[in-house]
Chimera marker file (.cmm) of the C-alpha trace (Angstrom):
<marker_set name="trace">
<marker id="1" x="17.935" y="36.026" z="83.154" r="1" g="1" b="0" radius="0.5"/>
<marker id="2" x="18.555" y="35.584" z="79.808" r="1" g="1" b="0" radius="0.5"/>
<marker id="3" x="17.970" y="31.726" z="78.397" r="1" g="1" b="0" radius="0.5"/>
<marker id="4" x="19.494" y="29.955" z="75.323" r="1" g="1" b="0" radius="0.5"/>
<marker id="5" x="17.591" y="29.089" z="72.193" r="1" g="1" b="0" radius="0.5"/>
<marker id="6" x="19.395" y="26.647" z="70.218" r="1" g="1" b="0" radius="0.5"/>
<marker id="7" x="19.318" y="26.845" z="66.243" r="1" g="1" b="0" radius="0.5"/>
<marker id="8" x="19.616" y="23.761" z="63.820" r="1" g="1" b="0" radius="0.5"/>
<marker id="9" x="23.452" y="24.267" z="63.721" r="1" g="1" b="0" radius="0.5"/>
<marker id="10" x="23.759" y="24.155" z="67.616" r="1" g="1" b="0" radius="0.5"/>
<marker id="11" x="21.360" y="20.588" z="67.605" r="1" g="1" b="0" radius="0.5"/>
<marker id="12" x="23.617" y="19.259" z="65.056" r="1" g="1" b="0" radius="0.5"/>
<marker id="13" x="26.759" y="20.287" z="66.893" r="1" g="1" b="0" radius="0.5"/>
<marker id="14" x="25.461" y="18.390" z="70.028" r="1" g="1" b="0" radius="0.5"/>
<marker id="15" x="24.743" y="15.323" z="67.772" r="1" g="1" b="0" radius="0.5"/>
<marker id="16" x="28.315" y="15.386" z="66.812" r="1" g="1" b="0" radius="0.5"/>
<marker id="17" x="29.533" y="15.855" z="70.509" r="1" g="1" b="0" radius="0.5"/>
<marker id="18" x="31.108" y="19.347" z="69.859" r="1" g="1" b="0" radius="0.5"/>
<marker id="19" x="33.474" y="20.681" z="72.579" r="1" g="1" b="0" radius="0.5"/>
<marker id="20" x="32.629" y="23.958" z="72.354" r="1" g="1" b="0" radius="0.5"/>
<marker id="21" x="28.903" y="23.597" z="72.242" r="1" g="1" b="0" radius="0.5"/>
<marker id="22" x="29.097" y="21.479" z="75.211" r="1" g="1" b="0" radius="0.5"/>
<marker id="23" x="30.773" y="24.338" z="77.217" r="1" g="1" b="0" radius="0.5"/>
<marker id="24" x="28.491" y="27.022" z="76.552" r="1" g="1" b="0" radius="0.5"/>
<marker id="25" x="25.564" y="24.367" z="77.618" r="1" g="1" b="0" radius="0.5"/>
<marker id="26" x="27.335" y="23.622" z="80.585" r="1" g="1" b="0" radius="0.5"/>
<marker id="27" x="27.674" y="27.538" z="81.186" r="1" g="1" b="0" radius="0.5"/>
<marker id="28" x="24.198" y="28.138" z="80.619" r="1" g="1" b="0" radius="0.5"/>
<marker id="29" x="23.101" y="25.254" z="83.082" r="1" g="1" b="0" radius="0.5"/>
<marker id="30" x="25.361" y="26.361" z="85.579" r="1" g="1" b="0" radius="0.5"/>
<marker id="31" x="23.673" y="30.045" z="85.577" r="1" g="1" b="0" radius="0.5"/>
<marker id="32" x="19.958" y="27.969" z="85.445" r="1" g="1" b="0" radius="0.5"/>
<marker id="33" x="19.330" y="29.270" z="82.286" r="1" g="1" b="0" radius="0.5"/>
<marker id="34" x="16.508" y="27.483" z="80.246" r="1" g="1" b="0" radius="0.5"/>
<marker id="35" x="17.179" y="26.193" z="76.884" r="1" g="1" b="0" radius="0.5"/>
<marker id="36" x="14.526" y="26.214" z="74.156" r="1" g="1" b="0" radius="0.5"/>
<marker id="37" x="14.605" y="24.719" z="70.762" r="1" g="1" b="0" radius="0.5"/>
<marker id="38" x="11.840" y="25.945" z="67.990" r="1" g="1" b="0" radius="0.5"/>
<marker id="39" x="9.743" y="23.275" z="66.916" r="1" g="1" b="0" radius="0.5"/>
<marker id="40" x="11.283" y="24.090" z="63.139" r="1" g="1" b="0" radius="0.5"/>
<marker id="41" x="14.353" y="23.406" z="64.423" r="1" g="1" b="0" radius="0.5"/>
<marker id="42" x="13.374" y="19.714" z="65.336" r="1" g="1" b="0" radius="0.5"/>
<marker id="43" x="11.680" y="19.279" z="62.057" r="1" g="1" b="0" radius="0.5"/>
<marker id="44" x="14.862" y="20.428" z="60.284" r="1" g="1" b="0" radius="0.5"/>
<marker id="45" x="17.231" y="17.968" z="62.048" r="1" g="1" b="0" radius="0.5"/>
<marker id="46" x="15.438" y="15.158" z="63.410" r="1" g="1" b="0" radius="0.5"/>
<marker id="47" x="15.921" y="11.848" z="61.328" r="1" g="1" b="0" radius="0.5"/>
<marker id="48" x="15.369" y="9.640" z="63.920" r="1" g="1" b="0" radius="0.5"/>
<marker id="49" x="17.099" y="6.027" z="63.690" r="1" g="1" b="0" radius="0.5"/>
<marker id="50" x="20.218" y="5.499" z="66.192" r="1" g="1" b="0" radius="0.5"/>
<marker id="51" x="21.714" y="9.044" z="65.446" r="1" g="1" b="0" radius="0.5"/>
<marker id="52" x="18.279" y="10.845" z="66.601" r="1" g="1" b="0" radius="0.5"/>
<marker id="53" x="19.272" y="9.381" z="70.150" r="1" g="1" b="0" radius="0.5"/>
<marker id="54" x="21.637" y="12.352" z="70.945" r="1" g="1" b="0" radius="0.5"/>
<marker id="55" x="19.015" y="14.728" z="69.608" r="1" g="1" b="0" radius="0.5"/>
<marker id="56" x="16.455" y="13.251" z="71.741" r="1" g="1" b="0" radius="0.5"/>
<marker id="57" x="18.734" y="13.476" z="74.615" r="1" g="1" b="0" radius="0.5"/>
<marker id="58" x="19.086" y="17.253" z="74.082" r="1" g="1" b="0" radius="0.5"/>
<marker id="59" x="15.299" y="17.953" z="73.525" r="1" g="1" b="0" radius="0.5"/>
<marker id="60" x="14.541" y="15.981" z="76.878" r="1" g="1" b="0" radius="0.5"/>
<marker id="61" x="16.738" y="18.816" z="78.410" r="1" g="1" b="0" radius="0.5"/>
<marker id="62" x="15.126" y="21.811" z="76.346" r="1" g="1" b="0" radius="0.5"/>
<marker id="63" x="11.888" y="23.381" z="76.115" r="1" g="1" b="0" radius="0.5"/>
<marker id="64" x="10.334" y="22.695" z="72.843" r="1" g="1" b="0" radius="0.5"/>
<marker id="65" x="8.914" y="25.734" z="71.601" r="1" g="1" b="0" radius="0.5"/>
<marker id="66" x="5.487" y="25.233" z="69.312" r="1" g="1" b="0" radius="0.5"/>
<marker id="67" x="5.316" y="27.710" z="66.096" r="1" g="1" b="0" radius="0.5"/>
<marker id="68" x="2.358" y="29.478" z="67.080" r="1" g="1" b="0" radius="0.5"/>
<marker id="69" x="0.257" y="32.286" z="64.961" r="1" g="1" b="0" radius="0.5"/>
<marker id="70" x="1.943" y="34.988" z="66.841" r="1" g="1" b="0" radius="0.5"/>
<marker id="71" x="5.511" y="34.137" z="66.529" r="1" g="1" b="0" radius="0.5"/>
<marker id="72" x="4.993" y="32.857" z="62.756" r="1" g="1" b="0" radius="0.5"/>
<marker id="73" x="3.273" y="36.344" z="62.104" r="1" g="1" b="0" radius="0.5"/>
<marker id="74" x="6.663" y="37.978" z="63.769" r="1" g="1" b="0" radius="0.5"/>
<marker id="75" x="9.326" y="35.865" z="61.917" r="1" g="1" b="0" radius="0.5"/>
<marker id="76" x="7.332" y="36.508" z="58.598" r="1" g="1" b="0" radius="0.5"/>
<marker id="77" x="7.441" y="40.263" z="59.240" r="1" g="1" b="0" radius="0.5"/>
<marker id="78" x="11.346" y="39.673" z="59.840" r="1" g="1" b="0" radius="0.5"/>
<marker id="79" x="11.590" y="38.085" z="56.626" r="1" g="1" b="0" radius="0.5"/>
<marker id="80" x="9.373" y="40.754" z="54.262" r="1" g="1" b="0" radius="0.5"/>
<marker id="81" x="11.626" y="43.322" z="55.941" r="1" g="1" b="0" radius="0.5"/>
<marker id="82" x="15.016" y="41.371" z="54.945" r="1" g="1" b="0" radius="0.5"/>
<marker id="83" x="14.445" y="39.663" z="51.527" r="1" g="1" b="0" radius="0.5"/>
<marker id="84" x="16.692" y="36.491" z="51.575" r="1" g="1" b="0" radius="0.5"/>
<marker id="85" x="16.125" y="35.609" z="55.104" r="1" g="1" b="0" radius="0.5"/>
<marker id="86" x="15.311" y="32.312" z="55.741" r="1" g="1" b="0" radius="0.5"/>
<marker id="87" x="12.290" y="31.359" z="57.583" r="1" g="1" b="0" radius="0.5"/>
<marker id="88" x="13.574" y="28.888" z="60.120" r="1" g="1" b="0" radius="0.5"/>
<marker id="89" x="16.257" y="31.609" z="60.962" r="1" g="1" b="0" radius="0.5"/>
<marker id="90" x="13.247" y="34.213" z="61.207" r="1" g="1" b="0" radius="0.5"/>
<marker id="91" x="11.466" y="31.886" z="63.493" r="1" g="1" b="0" radius="0.5"/>
<marker id="92" x="14.385" y="31.090" z="65.829" r="1" g="1" b="0" radius="0.5"/>
<marker id="93" x="15.527" y="34.737" z="66.105" r="1" g="1" b="0" radius="0.5"/>
<marker id="94" x="11.902" y="35.585" z="67.081" r="1" g="1" b="0" radius="0.5"/>
<marker id="95" x="11.624" y="32.741" z="69.354" r="1" g="1" b="0" radius="0.5"/>
<marker id="96" x="14.712" y="33.739" z="71.262" r="1" g="1" b="0" radius="0.5"/>
<marker id="97" x="13.616" y="37.636" z="71.201" r="1" g="1" b="0" radius="0.5"/>
<marker id="98" x="10.265" y="36.508" z="72.925" r="1" g="1" b="0" radius="0.5"/>
<marker id="99" x="12.195" y="35.427" z="75.810" r="1" g="1" b="0" radius="0.5"/>
<marker id="100" x="15.018" y="37.870" z="75.569" r="1" g="1" b="0" radius="0.5"/>
<marker id="101" x="17.271" y="34.527" z="75.209" r="1" g="1" b="0" radius="0.5"/>
<marker id="102" x="20.878" y="34.416" z="73.374" r="1" g="1" b="0" radius="0.5"/>
<marker id="103" x="20.927" y="32.154" z="70.203" r="1" g="1" b="0" radius="0.5"/>
<marker id="104" x="23.292" y="29.551" z="70.272" r="1" g="1" b="0" radius="0.5"/>
<marker id="105" x="24.427" y="28.738" z="66.335" r="1" g="1" b="0" radius="0.5"/>
<marker id="106" x="27.075" y="28.161" z="63.775" r="1" g="1" b="0" radius="0.5"/>
<marker id="107" x="25.464" y="30.298" z="61.447" r="1" g="1" b="0" radius="0.5"/>
<marker id="108" x="26.037" y="34.257" z="62.836" r="1" g="1" b="0" radius="0.5"/>
<marker id="109" x="26.203" y="35.480" z="59.496" r="1" g="1" b="0" radius="0.5"/>
<marker id="110" x="22.669" y="34.867" z="58.550" r="1" g="1" b="0" radius="0.5"/>
<marker id="111" x="21.167" y="35.129" z="61.651" r="1" g="1" b="0" radius="0.5"/>
<marker id="112" x="23.168" y="38.128" z="62.395" r="1" g="1" b="0" radius="0.5"/>
<marker id="113" x="21.254" y="39.948" z="59.256" r="1" g="1" b="0" radius="0.5"/>
<marker id="114" x="18.557" y="38.979" z="61.068" r="1" g="1" b="0" radius="0.5"/>
<marker id="115" x="19.540" y="41.250" z="64.338" r="1" g="1" b="0" radius="0.5"/>
<marker id="116" x="18.314" y="44.070" z="62.377" r="1" g="1" b="0" radius="0.5"/>
<marker id="117" x="14.660" y="43.266" z="63.314" r="1" g="1" b="0" radius="0.5"/>
<marker id="118" x="15.739" y="41.433" z="66.706" r="1" g="1" b="0" radius="0.5"/>
<marker id="119" x="18.404" y="43.806" z="68.025" r="1" g="1" b="0" radius="0.5"/>
<marker id="120" x="18.181" y="42.512" z="71.681" r="1" g="1" b="0" radius="0.5"/>
<marker id="121" x="19.415" y="38.852" z="70.619" r="1" g="1" b="0" radius="0.5"/>
<marker id="122" x="22.880" y="38.487" z="70.955" r="1" g="1" b="0" radius="0.5"/>
<marker id="123" x="24.099" y="35.384" z="69.250" r="1" g="1" b="0" radius="0.5"/>
<marker id="124" x="26.891" y="32.791" z="70.460" r="1" g="1" b="0" radius="0.5"/>
<marker id="125" x="29.014" y="31.055" z="68.065" r="1" g="1" b="0" radius="0.5"/>
<marker id="126" x="29.946" y="27.470" z="68.223" r="1" g="1" b="0" radius="0.5"/>
<link id1="1" id2="2" r="1" g="1" b="0" radius="0.2"/>
<link id1="2" id2="3" r="1" g="1" b="0" radius="0.2"/>
<link id1="3" id2="4" r="1" g="1" b="0" radius="0.2"/>
<link id1="4" id2="5" r="1" g="1" b="0" radius="0.2"/>
<link id1="5" id2="6" r="1" g="1" b="0" radius="0.2"/>
<link id1="6" id2="7" r="1" g="1" b="0" radius="0.2"/>
<link id1="7" id2="8" r="1" g="1" b="0" radius="0.2"/>
<link id1="8" id2="9" r="1" g="1" b="0" radius="0.2"/>
<link id1="9" id2="10" r="1" g="1" b="0" radius="0.2"/>
<link id1="10" id2="11" r="1" g="1" b="0" radius="0.2"/>
<link id1="11" id2="12" r="1" g="1" b="0" radius="0.2"/>
<link id1="12" id2="13" r="1" g="1" b="0" radius="0.2"/>
<link id1="13" id2="14" r="1" g="1" b="0" radius="0.2"/>
<link id1="14" id2="15" r="1" g="1" b="0" radius="0.2"/>
<link id1="15" id2="16" r="1" g="1" b="0" radius="0.2"/>
<link id1="16" id2="17" r="1" g="1" b="0" radius="0.2"/>
<link id1="17" id2="18" r="1" g="1" b="0" radius="0.2"/>
<link id1="18" id2="19" r="1" g="1" b="0" radius="0.2"/>
<link id1="19" id2="20" r="1" g="1" b="0" radius="0.2"/>
<link id1="20" id2="21" r="1" g="1" b="0" radius="0.2"/>
<link id1="21" id2="22" r="1" g="1" b="0" radius="0.2"/>
<link id1="22" id2="23" r="1" g="1" b="0" radius="0.2"/>
<link id1="23" id2="24" r="1" g="1" b="0" radius="0.2"/>
<link id1="24" id2="25" r="1" g="1" b="0" radius="0.2"/>
<link id1="25" id2="26" r="1" g="1" b="0" radius="0.2"/>
<link id1="26" id2="27" r="1" g="1" b="0" radius="0.2"/>
<link id1="27" id2="28" r="1" g="1" b="0" radius="0.2"/>
<link id1="28" id2="29" r="1" g="1" b="0" radius="0.2"/>
<link id1="29" id2="30" r="1" g="1" b="0" radius="0.2"/>
<link id1="30" id2="31" r="1" g="1" b="0" radius="0.2"/>
<link id1="31" id2="32" r="1" g="1" b="0" radius="0.2"/>
<link id1="32" id2="33" r="1" g="1" b="0" radius="0.2"/>
<link id1="33" id2="34" r="1" g="1" b="0" radius="0.2"/>
<link id1="34" id2="35" r="1" g="1" b="0" radius="0.2"/>
<link id1="35" id2="36" r="1" g="1" b="0" radius="0.2"/>
<link id1="36" id2="37" r="1" g="1" b="0" radius="0.2"/>
<link id1="37" id2="38" r="1" g="1" b="0" radius="0.2"/>
<link id1="38" id2="39" r="1" g="1" b="0" radius="0.2"/>
<link id1="39" id2="40" r="1" g="1" b="0" radius="0.2"/>
<link id1="40" id2="41" r="1" g="1" b="0" radius="0.2"/>
<link id1="41" id2="42" r="1" g="1" b="0" radius="0.2"/>
<link id1="42" id2="43" r="1" g="1" b="0" radius="0.2"/>
<link id1="43" id2="44" r="1" g="1" b="0" radius="0.2"/>
<link id1="44" id2="45" r="1" g="1" b="0" radius="0.2"/>
<link id1="45" id2="46" r="1" g="1" b="0" radius="0.2"/>
<link id1="46" id2="47" r="1" g="1" b="0" radius="0.2"/>
<link id1="47" id2="48" r="1" g="1" b="0" radius="0.2"/>
<link id1="48" id2="49" r="1" g="1" b="0" radius="0.2"/>
<link id1="49" id2="50" r="1" g="1" b="0" radius="0.2"/>
<link id1="50" id2="51" r="1" g="1" b="0" radius="0.2"/>
<link id1="51" id2="52" r="1" g="1" b="0" radius="0.2"/>
<link id1="52" id2="53" r="1" g="1" b="0" radius="0.2"/>
<link id1="53" id2="54" r="1" g="1" b="0" radius="0.2"/>
<link id1="54" id2="55" r="1" g="1" b="0" radius="0.2"/>
<link id1="55" id2="56" r="1" g="1" b="0" radius="0.2"/>
<link id1="56" id2="57" r="1" g="1" b="0" radius="0.2"/>
<link id1="57" id2="58" r="1" g="1" b="0" radius="0.2"/>
<link id1="58" id2="59" r="1" g="1" b="0" radius="0.2"/>
<link id1="59" id2="60" r="1" g="1" b="0" radius="0.2"/>
<link id1="60" id2="61" r="1" g="1" b="0" radius="0.2"/>
<link id1="61" id2="62" r="1" g="1" b="0" radius="0.2"/>
<link id1="62" id2="63" r="1" g="1" b="0" radius="0.2"/>
<link id1="63" id2="64" r="1" g="1" b="0" radius="0.2"/>
<link id1="64" id2="65" r="1" g="1" b="0" radius="0.2"/>
<link id1="65" id2="66" r="1" g="1" b="0" radius="0.2"/>
<link id1="66" id2="67" r="1" g="1" b="0" radius="0.2"/>
<link id1="67" id2="68" r="1" g="1" b="0" radius="0.2"/>
<link id1="68" id2="69" r="1" g="1" b="0" radius="0.2"/>
<link id1="69" id2="70" r="1" g="1" b="0" radius="0.2"/>
<link id1="70" id2="71" r="1" g="1" b="0" radius="0.2"/>
<link id1="71" id2="72" r="1" g="1" b="0" radius="0.2"/>
<link id1="72" id2="73" r="1" g="1" b="0" radius="0.2"/>
<link id1="73" id2="74" r="1" g="1" b="0" radius="0.2"/>
<link id1="74" id2="75" r="1" g="1" b="0" radius="0.2"/>
<link id1="75" id2="76" r="1" g="1" b="0" radius="0.2"/>
<link id1="76" id2="77" r="1" g="1" b="0" radius="0.2"/>
<link id1="77" id2="78" r="1" g="1" b="0" radius="0.2"/>
<link id1="78" id2="79" r="1" g="1" b="0" radius="0.2"/>
<link id1="79" id2="80" r="1" g="1" b="0" radius="0.2"/>
<link id1="80" id2="81" r="1" g="1" b="0" radius="0.2"/>
<link id1="81" id2="82" r="1" g="1" b="0" radius="0.2"/>
<link id1="82" id2="83" r="1" g="1" b="0" radius="0.2"/>
<link id1="83" id2="84" r="1" g="1" b="0" radius="0.2"/>
<link id1="84" id2="85" r="1" g="1" b="0" radius="0.2"/>
<link id1="85" id2="86" r="1" g="1" b="0" radius="0.2"/>
<link id1="86" id2="87" r="1" g="1" b="0" radius="0.2"/>
<link id1="87" id2="88" r="1" g="1" b="0" radius="0.2"/>
<link id1="88" id2="89" r="1" g="1" b="0" radius="0.2"/>
<link id1="89" id2="90" r="1" g="1" b="0" radius="0.2"/>
<link id1="90" id2="91" r="1" g="1" b="0" radius="0.2"/>
<link id1="91" id2="92" r="1" g="1" b="0" radius="0.2"/>
<link id1="92" id2="93" r="1" g="1" b="0" radius="0.2"/>
<link id1="93" id2="94" r="1" g="1" b="0" radius="0.2"/>
<link id1="94" id2="95" r="1" g="1" b="0" radius="0.2"/>
<link id1="95" id2="96" r="1" g="1" b="0" radius="0.2"/>
<link id1="96" id2="97" r="1" g="1" b="0" radius="0.2"/>
<link id1="97" id2="98" r="1" g="1" b="0" radius="0.2"/>
<link id1="98" id2="99" r="1" g="1" b="0" radius="0.2"/>
<link id1="99" id2="100" r="1" g="1" b="0" radius="0.2"/>
<link id1="100" id2="101" r="1" g="1" b="0" radius="0.2"/>
<link id1="101" id2="102" r="1" g="1" b="0" radius="0.2"/>
<link id1="102" id2="103" r="1" g="1" b="0" radius="0.2"/>
<link id1="103" id2="104" r="1" g="1" b="0" radius="0.2"/>
<link id1="104" id2="105" r="1" g="1" b="0" radius="0.2"/>
<link id1="105" id2="106" r="1" g="1" b="0" radius="0.2"/>
<link id1="106" id2="107" r="1" g="1" b="0" radius="0.2"/>
<link id1="107" id2="108" r="1" g="1" b="0" radius="0.2"/>
<link id1="108" id2="109" r="1" g="1" b="0" radius="0.2"/>
<link id1="109" id2="110" r="1" g="1" b="0" radius="0.2"/>
<link id1="110" id2="111" r="1" g="1" b="0" radius="0.2"/>
<link id1="111" id2="112" r="1" g="1" b="0" radius="0.2"/>
<link id1="112" id2="113" r="1" g="1" b="0" radius="0.2"/>
<link id1="113" id2="114" r="1" g="1" b="0" radius="0.2"/>
<link id1="114" id2="115" r="1" g="1" b="0" radius="0.2"/>
<link id1="115" id2="116" r="1" g="1" b="0" radius="0.2"/>
<link id1="116" id2="117" r="1" g="1" b="0" radius="0.2"/>
<link id1="117" id2="118" r="1" g="1" b="0" radius="0.2"/>
<link id1="118" id2="119" r="1" g="1" b="0" radius="0.2"/>
<link id1="119" id2="120" r="1" g="1" b="0" radius="0.2"/>
<link id1="120" id2="121" r="1" g="1" b="0" radius="0.2"/>
<link id1="121" id2="122" r="1" g="1" b="0" radius="0.2"/>
<link id1="122" id2="123" r="1" g="1" b="0" radius="0.2"/>
<link id1="123" id2="124" r="1" g="1" b="0" radius="0.2"/>
<link id1="124" id2="125" r="1" g="1" b="0" radius="0.2"/>
<link id1="125" id2="126" r="1" g="1" b="0" radius="0.2"/>
</marker_set>
């Protein structure tokens, strides 16, 4: 069963209480899907303080995947193959591909470019 990897836009949407995001999460949880957030997403969205409380709740319900050397190399190869691809986006896609996950994103255009390297990853737009 495909899990669900969240990118930075998904984490921000959770922080804002976005209804479409919540519907995707509810559906994933009903299916018993694992939720994953790569550590680079945490670095991109975490600001602490009162606003961080919602993000902390999200992270508590997810596996937070560390960036190991293998994942970093896979993402780096994608960046080399697709000039202009961002490191965080490449890491999110490499992370999802390693597990056969879908990616929940508010940025399907940039991540869509990376599907050339990770064709098995399906994108879900919020």
